[in-house]
N, C-alpha and C positions, 0 to 999 in steps of 0.2 A: 502493501499502503502506500503511498505516495501521498504525505500531504498534501494540505499551498502555499501557497508560497507567501507566507504570511509578509511584511517590513515588521522589523524588529519594533515594537511598540518602546522602549527606551530611547528611541531616535538618535541611538548610538552612544548612550554616556553611561558611563557605570554609576557608583552609586555620590560619588563625590562630587560630580560635573562633568570629568575628562574624560575624550573620548574613547573612545575603543576597538580594537586594532580588528576584523575581526580577519586579516591573514584570505585563508585561501578556502575559507568555509561560509562563503558566500554560499545562497540557492543554483542549485544546479538546474537549470530551464528547462538544460535541454535533457534532465534528463530514464524520462519519458521514452524517451527516444531511446536514449543508451540501455533503458532497459528489458526492452521488448526487441531491437537487435540483436539482445545475448539471450535469448529465451527464453526469456523471464519471465512465469506472471506475473501482470501486473494494471495494477485499480489508482485511481484517485478516490480522494474521501479529502473532505471540505467539512470537516470531526474539530470543531478551533476556525475555521475558517474569519474573518470578518466577512465584515459583507458584500464590499468590493469583493470577492479573494477566491469565491464560490464558483460548483463545479463545469459554468457554463465560458470563465474566465480560466477556470486551467486548461479547460481544453484544449481552448486559442495559442494562448499560450506555452503550453506541448508542438502545437505547430507550428506556433514562429517559429521555433527554438525546434524545430524539422522531425518531430513527430505529423506520419499519415493523418488525413481528419479520419479513419479509418482504425488506425492505430488508439484515436482521441477517447470518438467518442466509443470500441471498446472496454473501455479503460473505465467507465463510466455506465455502463449499460453488465455484457453481457460476463468479460474480464471482472466483474466485481461480483458480479452472484461464481461464476467457479469457485472463484478464489475462500466464498465464503462456505461454496457449496450446495450449492441454492438453486442452480442451474437448471433444473429439472424444471423446478418449477419459476424462476422470475430475471430476469435477465435478457429478454428475445424475442417479443410478440408470438405466440399461436395458444388456438385454442387451449381451453382450461386450464389456464398460468397466470397466477398473482402477474396486475399491469395498471401502474399508473406510466403512465404518455403525456408525455408533454408538448403540444404541437405548435408552431414554429410561421410565423409570417415568409420565412422565407428559409437557407442556409444556417444555418443552429450559429455554423467556424465566421459570418460575416458581421457586422461591429452592428449593419442596418436593423439585423433582419428585434424578431421580438416573441416572443409567447402570446400570443395567442390565445388557450384553453391550455388549461388543464383537467386530465384526464383518473382516480379516484376513483378504485372498485370499482367500472366502470358505467364511475358519475361525476357529470362533469363538476368544477370548482372552482365555485366562487369567489376569492376573499374567505371567510370564513364559509359562508351558507355551500352547503355542497347540497346538488339538484336529490329530485325523486329517483331510486335503480331501476336504470330500464328490466323492460318485459320483455 
């Protein structure tokens, strides 16, 4: 699992206000591409992420730094489900599977694309309201 690429919350200062020298430990923005190229199962995680470092931002960053769109999308769908051991019921679209779907106005990797609808368990979600279950 590759976690979010968060900015240092301290602003790069230690407890005494001195600059912190991180040396070579800055986030490896191309990590998804390198791990996938090595044949290692990989997924992206937004656990602990700031609002501007959600899974979509992480996918876009991974593509910008060398991952294919397919690799980035797999890292939040089938790849994640495989790592979690739930690929038989989640991570891809098929009859009888659990599915939360996000519908986009265009390619999710394009900055101009926006989420148009979200479906959770087959029901349209609008903010905190959920539509009636389909028949």
